[in-house]
C-alpha positions as CSV (number, residue, x, y, z in Angstrom):
1,X,108.9,88.0,104.1
2,X,112.5,89.0,103.8
3,X,115.0,86.9,105.7
4,X,116.1,89.9,107.8
5,X,112.5,90.8,108.6
6,X,112.9,94.2,106.9
7,X,109.9,93.8,104.6
8,X,106.9,91.7,103.6
9,X,105.1,91.6,100.2
10,X,101.8,90.4,99.0
11,X,100.9,90.0,95.3
12,X,97.5,91.0,94.0
13,X,95.6,91.7,90.8
14,X,92.6,93.9,90.1
15,X,90.1,93.6,87.3
16,X,89.7,97.4,87.3
17,X,91.9,100.2,88.6
18,X,92.1,99.9,92.4
19,X,93.7,101.4,95.4
20,X,93.9,100.5,99.0
21,X,96.1,99.7,102.0
22,X,98.4,96.9,103.2
23,X,98.6,96.6,107.0
24,X,101.0,94.4,109.0
25,X,100.1,93.3,112.5
26,X,101.9,91.2,115.1
27,X,100.1,90.1,118.3
28,X,97.2,92.3,117.4
29,X,99.3,95.5,117.2
30,X,99.6,97.4,113.9
31,X,103.3,97.6,112.9
32,X,103.3,99.2,109.5
33,X,100.9,100.4,106.8
34,X,101.4,101.3,103.2
35,X,99.2,102.6,100.4
36,X,98.9,100.5,97.2
37,X,97.6,101.1,93.7
38,X,96.8,98.5,91.1
39,X,96.3,98.9,87.3
40,X,93.5,97.2,85.5
41,X,94.3,93.6,84.8
42,X,98.0,93.9,85.9
43,X,99.6,91.9,88.7
44,X,101.0,94.1,91.4
45,X,103.0,93.4,94.5
46,X,102.3,95.5,97.6
47,X,105.4,95.8,99.9
48,X,105.4,97.0,103.5
49,X,108.7,97.8,105.2
50,X,109.6,97.4,108.8
51,X,111.8,99.5,111.1
52,X,114.0,98.1,113.9
53,X,111.2,98.2,116.5
54,X,108.9,96.3,114.1
55,X,111.5,93.7,113.4
56,X,111.9,93.0,117.1
57,X,108.2,92.6,117.6
58,X,108.0,90.2,114.6
59,X,110.8,88.1,116.0
60,X,109.0,87.9,119.3
61,X,105.7,87.0,117.8
62,X,107.2,84.7,115.2
63,X,104.5,85.7,112.7
64,X,102.9,88.7,110.9
65,X,99.4,89.0,109.7
66,X,99.2,91.0,106.4
67,X,95.8,92.4,105.5
68,X,95.2,93.9,102.1
69,X,92.1,96.1,101.7
70,X,91.5,97.2,98.1
71,X,88.7,99.3,96.7
72,X,87.9,99.4,93.0
73,X,84.9,98.9,90.7
74,X,82.4,99.8,93.3
75,X,83.4,97.1,95.7
76,X,85.9,96.4,98.5
77,X,87.9,93.3,98.8
78,X,89.9,92.1,101.8
79,X,92.6,89.5,101.8
80,X,94.5,88.4,104.9
81,X,97.6,86.1,105.1
82,X,99.7,85.1,108.0
83,X,103.5,84.9,107.3
84,X,105.8,83.1,109.6
85,X,109.2,84.5,110.5
86,X,112.1,82.2,109.9
């Protein structure tokens, strides 16, 4: 998470070409979503950016849950990480 709460990133890697979404939630409310694509065998970083309203919600909640949902090679993979605001 960026120090000024303007963005959050999550690295991932796909064995085959993949695409999906990265969603950020605070206190159960979706704040921002972005589409991601990954090349076969290459490490990629998905970045989601926050506007002023989102940054305020993050500061109040003190944490953001990032959920990456990727589809590729005939299967779907989900990865969730909780990031604390500083």
